[in-house]
TIRO-277048 format. One line per field, with one value per residue (C-alpha): residue number from 0; z, y, x; chain; residue in one letter. Coordinates in Angstrom, 2 decimals, m for minus. Example, Ala and Ser with C-alpha at 12.3 -4.5 7.8 and 13.67 -1.06 7.14 Angstrom:
// residues 2
i <- [0:1]
zz <- [7.80:7.14]
yy <- [m4.50:m1.06]
xx <- [12.30:13.67]
ch <- [A:A]
aa <- [A:S]
//
This chain:
// residues 114
i <- [0:1:2:3:4:5:6:7:8:9:10:11:12:13:14:15:16:17:18:19:20:21:22:23:24:25:26:27:28:29:30:31:32:33:34:35:36:37:38:39:40:41:42:43:44:45:46:47:48:49:50:51:52:53:54:55:56:57:58:59:60:61:62:63:64:65:66:67:68:69:70:71:72:73:74:75:76:77:78:79:80:81:82:83:84:85:86:87:88:89:90:91:92:93:94:95:96:97:98:99:100:101:102:103:104:105:106:107:108:109:110:111:112:113]
zz <- [0.10:m0.72:1.58:0.73:1.03:3.91:3.22:4.70:7.92:8.46:10.84:10.50:12.52:12.01:8.22:7.64:6.79:8.66:7.10:8.79:8.79:8.56:11.47:13.16:15.10:17.83:19.35:23.18:23.21:20.55:23.11:25.05:22.37:21.68:21.66:22.86:26.22:26.54:25.56:23.59:23.90:22.34:24.94:28.04:30.99:34.28:35.97:33.77:36.04:35.89:35.52:32.47:30.41:29.49:29.96:32.30:31.15:32.69:34.88:35.30:32.99:34.83:35.50:39.07:38.57:38.15:41.53:41.78:38.45:39.76:43.07:41.46:38.93:41.61:43.84:41.08:39.41:42.65:43.51:40.17:40.52:44.09:43.15:39.81:40.11:36.91:34.63:31.48:27.83:26.09:22.69:20.89:21.14:17.48:17.62:19.68:18.16:19.00:18.99:17.11:17.36:19.16:22.20:23.47:22.54:23.67:22.97:21.46:23.70:25.86:26.07:29.18:30.71:34.29]
yy <- [0.26:3.33:6.10:9.73:12.29:14.44:18.14:20.03:21.12:24.93:27.49:31.29:33.86:36.95:37.54:34.75:31.25:28.64:25.41:22.17:21.98:25.77:27.59:30.46:32.81:34.91:37.74:37.99:41.69:42.16:40.93:43.83:46.39:45.09:48.20:46.05:45.08:48.37:51.96:53.75:50.85:52.83:55.64:54.76:55.35:54.40:55.01:52.61:50.61:46.89:44.42:42.26:42.76:39.69:41.23:38.61:35.67:34.62:31.81:29.00:30.46:33.77:34.73:34.03:37.33:39.61:40.85:41.59:43.43:45.39:46.37:47.44:49.69:51.34:52.03:53.26:55.48:56.98:57.47:59.30:61.52:62.58:63.38:64.98:66.72:68.52:65.58:65.77:64.15:66.17:66.18:66.09:62.75:62.50:62.22:59.17:55.84:52.70:49.15:47.08:43.56:40.52:39.88:43.50:46.59:50.18:53.05:52.92:56.13:58.37:61.88:63.83:67.31:68.39]
xx <- [0.09:1.40:1.56:0.25:3.03:2.90:3.22:6.14:5.51:5.72:4.95:4.03:5.97:4.52:4.57:7.57:6.86:9.67:9.66:10.77:14.69:14.98:16.81:15.56:17.84:16.02:18.10:17.14:17.68:14.70:12.40:12.98:12.21:8.50:6.27:3.47:5.43:7.28:6.08:9.01:11.29:14.13:13.98:16.24:14.00:15.63:12.13:10.29:7.80:8.00:10.74:9.53:12.59:14.69:18.03:19.25:17.08:13.81:12.44:14.78:17.35:17.56:21.21:22.44:24.49:21.48:20.89:24.74:24.63:21.58:23.05:26.34:24.64:22.45:25.61:27.65:25.10:23.83:27.63:28.19:25.22:25.99:29.80:28.91:25.60:25.73:26.87:25.34:25.95:28.78:27.30:24.11:22.29:22.08:26.01:25.99:27.41:25.77:27.02:24.38:25.68:23.79:25.65:26.12:24.19:25.20:27.28:31.02:31.47:29.53:31.16:30.19:30.52:29.97]
ch <- [A:A:A:A:A:A:A:A:A:A:A:A:A:A:A:A:A:A:A:A:A:A:A:A:A:A:A:A:A:A:A:A:A:A:A:A:A:A:A:A:A:A:A:A:A:A:A:A:A:A:A:A:A:A:A:A:A:A:A:A:A:A:A:A:A:A:A:A:A:A:A:A:A:A:A:A:A:A:A:A:A:A:A:A:A:A:A:A:A:A:A:A:A:A:A:A:A:A:A:A:A:A:A:A:A:A:A:A:A:A:A:A:A:A]
aa <- [X:X:X:X:X:X:X:X:X:X:X:X:X:X:X:X:X:X:X:X:X:X:X:X:X:X:X:X:X:X:X:X:X:X:X:X:X:X:X:X:X:X:X:X:X:X:X:X:X:X:X:X:X:X:X:X:X:X:X:X:X:X:X:X:X:X:X:X:X:X:X:X:X:X:X:X:X:X:X:X:X:X:X:X:X:X:X:X:X:X:X:X:X:X:X:X:X:X:X:X:X:X:X:X:X:X:X:X:X:X:X:X:X:X]
//
């Protein structure tokens, strides 16, 4: 008895069709830029409420260093603001140059004045 050929399994991701055997690369940083979850995701807002970002993973995959990194940042930024209350960016924001690689996103340089 002859079997019918099974159609190639596929999945739709947004407006893209992914077929069986094709690879999908999902950059973790992109999850933190979803406008449905984060209003104005491209704006740095250190007072943004909620902590639903995936910068340190999520659930059982959450980075064990997250509490230490958060504490270090809070201490460092508080110390800088106290010691240099007039600190500000030294160039127009449009002149800042960003790294757009998958593992690390950020500025190449951040000129400041006070």
